[in-house]
C-alpha positions in Angstrom: -26.0 35.8 42.2 -24.4 34.2 39.1 -20.7 34.8 39.5 -19.7 34.5 35.9 -22.6 35.7 33.8 -22.8 39.2 32.3 -25.6 41.6 33.0 -26.8 41.2 29.4 -27.0 37.4 29.8 -28.9 37.7 33.1 -31.3 40.1 31.5 -31.9 37.7 28.6 -32.5 34.8 31.0 -35.0 36.9 32.9 -36.7 37.9 29.6 -37.0 34.3 28.5 -38.3 33.3 31.9 -41.1 35.9 31.8 -42.0 34.9 28.2 -42.1 31.2 29.1 -44.3 31.8 32.2 -46.7 33.9 30.2 -46.8 31.5 27.3 -47.4 28.5 29.6 -49.9 30.4 31.8 -47.9 29.3 34.9 -49.4 30.4 38.2 -47.0 29.6 41.0 -43.5 28.2 40.6 -41.7 27.1 37.5 -38.5 25.2 37.2 -36.2 26.2 34.3 -32.8 25.0 33.3 -30.8 27.1 31.0 -27.3 26.7 29.5 -25.1 29.5 28.2 -22.4 28.9 25.6 -20.5 31.5 23.6 -22.9 34.3 24.8 -26.0 32.5 23.7 -28.7 31.3 26.1 -30.2 27.8 25.5 -33.3 26.5 27.1 -32.8 22.9 28.3 -36.2 22.3 30.0 -39.0 24.1 31.7 -41.5 22.5 34.1 -44.5 24.3 35.7 -43.7 22.9 39.1 -41.4 23.5 42.1 -38.0 21.9 42.3 -35.5 21.1 45.1 -33.9 24.4 44.3 -36.9 26.4 45.8 -35.9 25.9 49.5 -32.3 26.8 48.6 -33.3 30.0 46.9 -35.7 30.9 49.6 -33.0 30.5 52.3 -30.4 32.3 50.1 -32.5 35.4 49.6 -34.4 35.3 52.9 -37.9 35.2 51.3 -40.7 32.6 51.7 -41.1 32.1 47.9 -42.9 28.8 48.2 -45.5 30.4 50.5 -45.9 33.4 48.1 -46.3 31.0 45.2 -49.0 29.0 47.1 -50.9 32.2 47.8 -50.8 33.2 44.2 -52.0 29.7 43.2 -54.8 30.1 45.7 -56.0 33.3 43.8 -54.1 36.2 45.4 -52.4 38.7 43.2 -48.6 38.8 43.2 -48.8 42.6 43.2 -50.6 42.4 46.5 -47.9 40.3 48.2 -44.6 41.4 49.7 -41.9 42.2 47.1 -39.0 39.8 46.9 -35.6 41.3 46.7 -33.3 38.9 44.8 -30.3 41.2 45.1 -27.9 40.0 47.8 -24.4 41.0 48.7 -23.0 37.5 49.2 -22.8 34.2 47.3 -24.8 31.1 48.2 -23.4 27.9 46.7 -25.4 24.7 46.6 -23.5 21.4 46.6 -25.0 17.9 46.3 -24.2 15.3 48.9 -23.7 11.9 47.4 -24.1 8.5 49.1 -20.8 6.9 48.1 -19.4 6.9 51.7 -22.6 5.9 53.4 -23.7 3.2 51.0 -20.9 1.0 49.9 -21.4 -0.5 46.5 -23.3 2.4 45.1 -22.1 3.1 41.5 -20.1 6.4 41.7 -20.5 7.1 38.0 -22.8 10.2 37.7 -25.6 10.2 35.2 -28.9 12.1 34.7 -30.5 10.0 37.5 -30.9 11.7 40.9 -28.3 10.0 43.1 -27.7 12.7 45.7 -28.9 12.1 49.3 -29.1 15.8 50.2 -27.7 19.2 49.6 -25.7 21.8 51.6 -25.2 25.5 51.3 -22.1 27.6 51.7 -22.6 31.4 52.2 -20.0 34.1 52.1 -19.4 37.5 50.5 -16.4 35.9 48.8 -17.3 33.3 46.1 -14.2 31.1 46.8 -15.0 31.0 50.5 -18.7 30.2 49.9 -17.6 27.4 47.5 -15.2 26.0 50.1 -17.9 26.1 52.8 -20.2 24.1 50.5 -17.5 21.5 49.9 -16.8 21.2 53.6 -20.5 20.9 54.3 -20.7 18.1 51.8 -17.9 16.2 53.5 -15.2 16.9 50.9 -11.7 16.9 52.4 -10.0 20.1 51.1 -6.2 20.4 50.7 
């Protein structure tokens, strides 16, 4: 769950998500990036496709969302498939793993290009512990 967004902001993001999916006639998965500043929700991009986040979300909520999306794309009705409960009582933090230690000479300056070599997940009922677990999993040395 978002740890710092209000219920009103989450509701607005959900509203915009449904409106975008309907307007684009998306059947299956859709990748959306939002930004929130001063209580306003901004749309950065939307792509009618899956993203690397799909396996993370599926594992975090314990639901086979890619399989469900594939069945919908094959013609089944979403209403006829198992309901997905997105409400969880813990935090799941995704952290990118970068190649700087494994590949000497790789430019460590981050840019819009994809430079990560993988991702790890930290799960815990406490956000700070979930974050710490994600950092440890990514190989970060914590104080």
